[in-house]
C-alpha positions in Angstrom: 73.0 101.6 65.3 75.3 101.9 62.2 78.3 100.7 64.5 76.0 97.5 65.5 75.5 96.7 61.9 79.3 97.2 61.2 80.2 94.8 64.1 77.7 92.1 62.7 79.4 92.5 59.2 82.9 92.1 60.7 81.9 89.1 62.8 78.8 87.7 62.1 79.3 84.6 64.1 79.4 86.4 67.3 75.5 86.5 67.2 73.4 84.1 69.6 72.2 81.2 67.5 68.3 80.6 67.9 66.5 77.3 68.0 63.1 75.8 67.5 60.9 78.1 65.3 63.6 80.6 65.0 66.5 78.1 64.0 68.8 79.6 61.3 68.7 83.2 62.9 71.2 84.8 64.7 70.8 87.9 67.0 73.3 90.6 68.1 72.7 92.7 71.2 73.5 96.3 71.4 72.8 99.4 73.5 71.0 102.3 72.0 69.9 105.4 74.1 69.9 103.3 77.4 67.9 100.5 76.0 68.8 97.1 74.8 68.2 96.5 70.9 68.7 93.4 68.7 69.5 92.8 65.3 68.2 89.5 63.8 70.0 88.0 60.8 70.6 84.9 58.7 73.3 83.7 56.4 72.3 83.4 52.9 75.4 81.8 51.5 79.2 82.0 52.5 79.4 85.7 52.0 76.1 87.2 52.3 73.9 88.0 55.4 70.3 89.1 55.4 69.0 91.5 58.2 65.6 90.3 59.1 64.8 93.0 62.0 66.4 95.7 63.8 64.3 96.8 67.0 64.0 97.2 70.8 64.3 94.1 72.9 60.7 94.5 74.1 58.5 92.3 72.0 61.5 91.6 69.5 60.5 88.1 69.0 56.8 88.4 68.6 56.7 89.1 64.9 59.5 87.1 63.8 
C-alpha cells in the first residue's frame, strides 16, 4: 500500500477524476493481495493532497 501512496505523490494527475456527487475527487487503483484497492484523494492546493479513503474496491464508493 505504501508504494501506491508514493505513486500518487509522484504523479497525482494519474488518478481517475470523478464526476457528479464525487466531483473534485480522484481515485488511484492498485493491487493488494490479489484484490483491487482504491485511494480516493483531492487537491487542497497546488502542493497539497488530502487522502480521503483507502480501501478495497468492494463498496468503496458507498461511504464517500
